C-alpha positions as CSV (number, residue, x, y, z in Angstrom):
1,M,16.2,-5.0,0.3
2,N,13.6,-2.3,1.2
3,E,11.8,-4.8,3.5
4,K,15.0,-5.5,5.3
5,I,15.6,-1.8,5.8
6,A,12.0,-1.3,6.9
7,D,12.4,-4.2,9.4
8,D,15.6,-2.7,10.8
9,L,14.1,0.7,11.2
10,Q,11.0,-0.8,12.8
11,R,13.2,-2.6,15.2
12,D,14.9,0.7,16.0
13,I,11.5,2.2,16.7
14,E,10.3,-0.7,18.9
15,T,13.5,-0.7,20.9
16,G,13.2,3.1,21.6
17,K,15.9,4.4,19.4
18,Y,13.3,6.6,17.8
19,E,10.5,7.6,20.1
20,P,6.9,8.5,19.1
21,G,6.6,11.8,17.5
22,T,10.3,12.0,16.5
23,K,11.4,12.5,12.9
24,L,13.3,9.7,11.3
25,P,16.6,10.5,9.6
26,A,16.4,11.9,6.1
27,V,16.2,9.5,3.1
28,R,19.7,10.3,2.1
29,T,21.0,9.4,5.6
30,I,19.1,6.1,5.6
31,A,20.4,5.3,2.1
32,E,24.0,5.9,3.3
33,R,23.4,3.8,6.4
34,F,22.3,0.8,4.5
35,G,24.4,1.4,1.4
36,V,21.5,1.7,-1.0
37,A,20.0,4.2,-3.4
38,P,17.8,6.9,-2.0
39,G,14.8,5.4,-4.0
40,T,15.3,2.1,-2.1
41,A,15.3,4.0,1.2
42,T,12.2,5.9,0.2
43,K,10.4,2.6,-0.6
44,A,11.4,1.3,2.9
45,L,9.9,4.4,4.5
46,Q,6.7,4.0,2.5
47,L,6.5,0.4,3.6
48,L,6.8,1.6,7.2
49,A,4.0,4.0,6.5
50,Q,1.8,1.2,5.1
51,R,2.5,-0.8,8.2
52,G,1.3,2.2,10.3
53,V,4.6,2.5,12.1
54,V,5.4,6.0,10.8
55,R,3.4,8.8,9.3
56,P,4.6,10.7,6.3
57,D,4.6,14.5,6.2
58,S,5.0,15.6,2.6
59,T,7.3,18.5,3.4
60,R,9.1,17.4,6.6
61,G,9.7,13.7,6.3
62,Y,8.6,10.6,8.3
63,F,7.5,10.7,11.9
64,V,7.2,7.8,14.4
65,R,3.6,7.0,15.3
66,A,2.7,6.4,18.9
67,Q,1.7,2.8,19.7
68,S,-1.9,3.9,20.3
69,E,-2.0,5.5,16.8
70,R,-0.7,2.3,15.3
71,Q,-3.4,0.2,17.0
72,A,-6.2,2.7,16.0
73,Q,-5.0,2.6,12.4
74,A,-4.9,-1.2,12.4
75,E,-8.4,-1.6,13.6
76,P,-11.0,-1.4,10.8
77,S,-13.7,1.2,11.2
78,A,-17.4,0.3,11.5
79,E,-18.0,1.7,8.0
80,F,-15.2,-0.5,6.6
81,T,-16.5,-3.6,8.3
82,A,-20.1,-2.9,6.9
83,I,-18.7,-2.3,3.4
84,M,-16.8,-5.6,3.6
85,Q,-19.9,-7.5,4.7
86,Q,-21.8,-6.0,1.8
87,I,-19.0,-7.1,-0.6
88,E,-19.2,-10.6,0.8
89,M,-22.9,-10.8,0.3
90,I,-22.5,-9.6,-3.3
91,R,-19.8,-12.2,-3.9
92,A,-22.0,-14.9,-2.6
93,H,-24.9,-13.7,-4.8
94,L,-22.6,-13.6,-7.8
95,T,-21.4,-17.1,-7.1
96,R,-25.0,-18.4,-7.0
97,L,-25.8,-16.5,-10.2
98,D,-22.7,-18.0,-11.9
99,E,-23.8,-21.5,-10.8
100,R,-27.3,-21.0,-12.2
101,L,-25.9,-19.7,-15.5
102,Q,-23.6,-22.7,-15.8
103,A,-26.5,-25.0,-15.2
104,V,-28.6,-23.3,-17.8
105,E,-25.7,-23.4,-20.3
106,Q,-25.2,-27.1,-19.5
107,T,-28.9,-27.8,-20.1
108,R,-28.8,-26.0,-23.5
109,R,-25.8,-28.0,-24.6
110,S,-27.6,-31.2,-23.7
111,D,-30.6,-30.3,-25.8
């Protein structure tokens, strides 16, 4: 249900009902609108934050991000890309080591 709520709120944002920088309604208001518990509404807002559509403010609520903010958040940083490349190299190395270990174990079983 929280995904449906998030999808509906995202559609509201994309159609201009809530413009960039504006505060979304309170959790309680969203819960009443969709007929759900406040916890479910909170999960939907957290999902929107994960998608980069809104930004949470711990004391004031959730605010709509500008499209440019969403795109900037969606693009991985150069540091992230470099780290991911290193992880892939490590994975490939571990795969080769695992294959060698299996070959050695197979040879020992054969003896």
